[in-house]
Structures are given as structure tokens and as C-alpha cells.
C-alpha positions in Angstrom: 92.1 110.7 100.9 89.9 113.9 101.2 86.7 112.1 100.2 87.1 109.5 103.0 84.6 111.1 105.4 81.9 111.1 102.8 82.6 107.7 101.3 83.5 105.8 104.4 82.7 107.5 107.7 79.2 108.8 107.0 77.9 105.4 105.5 79.6 103.7 108.5 77.7 105.9 111.0 74.4 105.2 109.1 75.1 101.4 109.1 75.8 101.5 112.9 72.2 102.6 113.5 70.6 100.4 110.8 72.5 97.2 111.6 73.4 97.4 115.2 73.7 93.6 115.7 76.0 92.8 112.7 79.2 91.2 113.8 81.0 91.0 110.5 82.1 94.5 109.6 83.1 93.5 106.1 79.4 92.8 105.2 78.1 96.2 106.4 78.8 98.2 103.2 77.4 95.5 100.8 74.3 95.2 103.0 73.8 98.9 103.1 74.1 99.3 99.3 71.8 96.3 98.7 69.1 97.6 101.0 69.1 101.2 99.9 69.9 101.2 96.1 68.0 99.5 93.3 69.8 96.6 91.6 71.0 98.7 88.7 72.7 101.3 90.9 74.0 98.6 93.2 75.9 97.0 90.4 77.1 100.5 89.4 78.5 101.1 92.9 80.1 97.7 92.9 81.9 98.5 89.6 83.0 101.9 91.0 84.4 100.2 94.2 86.2 97.6 92.2 87.6 100.2 89.7 88.8 102.4 92.6 90.5 99.6 94.4 92.2 98.4 91.2 93.4 101.9 90.2 94.7 102.5 93.8 96.5 99.1 93.7 98.1 99.8 90.4 99.2 103.3 91.4 100.7 102.0 94.7 102.5 99.0 93.2 103.9 101.1 90.3 105.1 103.8 92.8 106.7 101.2 95.0 108.6 99.6 92.1 109.8 102.9 90.9 111.0 104.0 94.4 112.8 100.6 94.9 114.6 100.7 91.5 115.6 104.4 91.4 116.4 104.9 95.1 117.8 101.5 96.2 118.7 99.1 93.4 120.2 101.6 90.9 122.5 103.3 93.3 123.6 100.0 94.7 124.3 98.5 91.3 126.2 101.6 90.2 128.4 101.4 93.3 129.3 97.9 92.3 130.2 99.0 88.8 127.4 97.0 87.2 126.2 98.2 83.8 122.7 99.6 83.9 120.1 100.0 81.1 116.4 100.7 81.0 115.5 97.1 80.2 117.3 95.7 83.3 115.8 98.4 85.5 112.3 97.6 84.2 112.5 93.9 84.8 114.0 94.4 88.2 111.1 96.7 89.1 108.6 94.1 87.9 110.2 91.3 89.8 110.1 93.4 93.0 106.5 94.2 92.4 105.6 90.5 92.0 107.3 89.8 95.3 105.3 92.5 97.0 102.1 91.3 95.5 102.8 87.7 96.6 103.5 88.9 100.1 100.3 90.9 100.2 98.2 88.0 98.9 99.7 85.7 101.6 99.1 88.3 104.4 95.6 89.5 103.3 93.6 86.7 104.9 94.9 87.7 108.3 93.4 91.2 108.0 90.0 89.7 109.2 91.5 89.1 112.6 92.6 92.8 113.1 90.7 94.4 115.9 88.6 97.4 114.8 87.9 96.4 111.2 89.6 97.1 107.9 89.3 100.8 108.0 91.1 101.0 111.4 93.7 98.6 110.0 94.2 100.8 106.9 94.7 103.9 109.0 97.2 102.3 111.3 99.3 100.9 108.4 99.3 104.1 106.4 100.5 106.0 109.5 103.7 104.0 109.4 104.8 106.0 106.4 102.6 109.1 106.0 103.1 110.7 109.4 107.0 110.2 109.5 107.2 111.7 106.0 105.0 114.6 107.1 107.1 115.2 110.2 110.3 115.4 108.1 108.7 117.7 105.6 107.5 120.0 108.4 110.9 120.3 110.0 112.5 120.7 106.6 110.2 123.5 105.6 110.5 125.4 108.8 114.2 125.1 109.4 117.4 125.6 107.4 120.2 124.1 109.5 118.8 120.7 110.4 121.2 118.1 108.8 120.0 115.1 106.7 121.0 112.7 109.5 118.2 114.2 111.6 115.6 113.1 109.1 117.0 109.5 109.1 117.1 109.3 112.9 113.6 110.8 113.1 112.0 108.4 110.7 113.7 105.4 112.3 112.7 106.6 115.8 109.1 107.3 114.8 108.6 103.9 113.1 110.2 101.9 116.0 108.3 103.8 118.7 105.0 103.4 116.8 105.5 99.7 116.4 106.2 99.4 120.1 103.2 101.4 121.2 100.8 99.5 118.9 102.0 95.9 119.1 104.4 95.5 122.1 103.6 97.9 124.9 99.9 98.8 125.1 99.4 102.5 126.1 95.6 102.6 126.3 95.6 105.6 124.0 93.9 105.9 120.6 96.4 105.5 117.8 95.7 109.0 116.6 96.7 110.4 120.0 99.9 108.2 119.9 100.7 109.7 116.4 100.2 113.2 117.7 102.6 112.6 120.7 105.2 110.9 118.5 105.0 113.7 116.0 105.9 116.2 118.7 108.6 114.1 120.2 110.2 113.4 116.7 110.1 117.1 115.9 111.9 117.9 119.1 114.4 115.1 118.5 115.2 116.4 115.0 115.6 120.0 116.3 117.9 118.8 119.0 120.1 117.0 116.4 120.1 120.2 114.4 121.2 122.1 117.4 124.0 119.7 118.2 125.2 119.1 114.6 123.9 122.0 112.4 124.7 122.4 108.8 127.7 124.6 108.1 125.7 126.7 105.6 121.9 127.2 105.8 120.0 125.4 103.2 118.9 127.5 100.2 116.4 126.3 97.7 117.7 126.5 94.1 114.9 127.7 91.9 114.7 125.8 88.6 111.3 126.8 87.5 111.0 127.4 83.8 108.0 129.7 84.3 107.7 132.5 86.9 106.1 131.3 90.1 104.2 134.0 92.0 102.4 133.1 95.2 98.6 133.4 95.1 97.5 136.4 97.1 94.5 134.6 98.6 96.4 131.6 99.7 96.4 132.5 103.4 92.6 133.0 103.5 92.0 129.7 101.8 94.5 127.9 104.1 92.7 129.4 107.1 89.3 128.3 105.8 90.4 124.8 105.2 91.9 124.6 108.6 88.7 125.9 110.1 86.6 123.4 108.2 88.9 120.5 109.4 88.4 121.6 113.0 84.6 121.8 112.5 84.4 118.3 111.0 86.5 117.0 113.9 84.1 118.6 116.4 81.0 117.4 114.6 82.1 113.7 114.7 83.5 114.0 118.2 81.6 113.2 121.5 80.7 117.0 121.5 78.8 116.6 118.3 76.8 113.8 116.7 78.9 111.0 118.2 77.2 111.6 121.6 
């Protein structure tokens, strides 16, 4: 989420100095909003937070149901010669969504015991999926002979190694540093598989665009600017900057 530094990190840094003795991190944001904003705007912020959480939840659960039905259930049912129709796929997806919601409701009370607070928990959980996908996309965009099996092995290796380093074998490193190390190791693993079992023919992208797609001539300048700003933000919030 690009707006996370403004919506989460900066208010968190302000709250650290205002409420240095608060033990319950879940009460920091409501306390900050209640002390700074008038009652009218406090209710407005509460409505925004609730609406944002609900829309994110709906988008996530709908995407999860679609991925399960179209990528797992439908191919499995077609291999077993079962007749498929839209109504059956719809109800199967809804049933799977209800199971996921029930599991999330049962697990959610235990989030309060997670070390580092909810934001740290959210970053760790999202890394199980976002970083492996980013790794596969990076290798897929930069190479043409790495086979599909390399992506499957890379994702499996990344998830297993990340679970081990976070919950089984303590490394003493920050989870972001662990992610960076696993990213490099996974890329090397996928490239090694591509070297041992390359594709017979290099992958070629089939263009199916109905309109002509011409690259924007200023894309490299904008990319460099965004990369520079990301580094600047990292330095500002590091021990070199205001974190000191």
C-alpha cells in the first residue's frame, strides 16, 4: 500500500513520543485521534477506517474465492469429468469464502499475542505471498529459458525457508533482512534450475493487444525518480535520519 507511510508509520512515530508509556499498541491510534481531532472529525476518521477495512476485506475474500474456484476447483472437477456450470462454481466459491472467514474469526483473537504489534504481524503475513510472487515475476521478466518448474520450486523453497527462519530457527535478523536474503537465494536457485533444465525454445510473449501499445518515452526518468524517492524515505526513517 503506497500510502502506508503516511497513514501508519508517521502517526505511529508521533504516538511513540506522545504516549511513551502505553503498553497496548492497539489503543494508540484511537487515543491519538481522540486527543487531536474534534469529535466530529474523530467520528469521520472512524468511518473511514471502518470503510477501508471492510472494502479491503471484501476485495481480498472475493479474490481468494475466485483464485480457488478458477485455478484449483474447476481444473480438478474437469479432470474428473464433472459437469461445470456458473451456478455451481459460484456456490463453491461462496462456500470456500465462508470457510476462510470462519478460520480467520477463530484465529483473530490470537493476534494480540503477536510480538511487535498488528502492523508487524501484517507485514510478516503479507510477505509469505507478496515476496515469492515478486521473485517469480522478476526472474520471469528478466529471463526467457527458466522452466515453470523453477517457479514452483522457488515459491515452495521461499515459503518453507521463511517459516523456518521466523518461527522455528531464530536468526536474530529483522524479517526484512531475511526477506532480502531469501529473495537473492531463491533467484539463484531458479536460475540454477534454468541452467540445468532450460526450455527448449526461449519464451516469447504473444501480443494480443487490441490497441497499439507504445512505451512512454519518459518511463525511465519516472522510474529513476521513484526509486530515488524510495531510497530517500528509507534513509529518513533509518537510524541515519529521524530514527536516531
